N, C-alpha and C positions, 0 to 999 in steps of 0.2 A: 650673198657670196661677194666676197671683199676682193678687189681688183689689185693684185699682187704683181709686182715686176719679177718675172721668172725667165729663165732661157727655154725656148720652146723645143720640146722632143719631135715634134712631127714637122714643123716647118722650119727646118735647119739646112743650110748648105755646108757651114764648116761647124760652128760652135751653138748654134741657136740663138745667138745674141739678137740678131736683127729680127728675126721672128719673133722673138719675145717682148721686144721694144715696140713692135708693130701693134703687138695685141694689146699692150699696154696703153697705148697712145691712140689705138684705134685708127691706124694708117696702114698703108701697104708696106709689107716688108721690104718689098723691090725699092721704094722709095728709101728707106733707111740704109740698104744696100749701096746704094748710088751716093747716099751722102759719106759712107765711111770709105768708098772707093775714092772719092773726090778728097778727102780729108787726107787720105794715105799719099795719094800722088801729088798734091799740091803743098800740102804742109807738113807731110812726114810723120805727123802724130798720129794718124788714123790707126797705124797697127800696134802701137803701144795701148792706145785707148780701148782698142778691141781685145787684145789681151788681158788687161785689166778687168774690163767688163765680162769677160769668160771667166775668170777667176773669181770675181765679186758675185755676181748675180747667181743665184742657185737656179739648179735645173728644176723644171715643175714637175710635179708628182704625178703619176699615172696609174689611176685607179680602175681595176679592171673588174 
């Protein structure tokens, strides 16, 4: 199975971007959430980057 970047359906707080990035890079999504928060409060671009990622990255498909 190929490793694709998708937004998480199960590990999400807002849009699933951090959960999907965490799964793609094989790191804890909490670490990515902290990086987004620092980018938001220190640089101001974190919010815009999150919104763009939310729009661009497709949601994962769930097969039942």
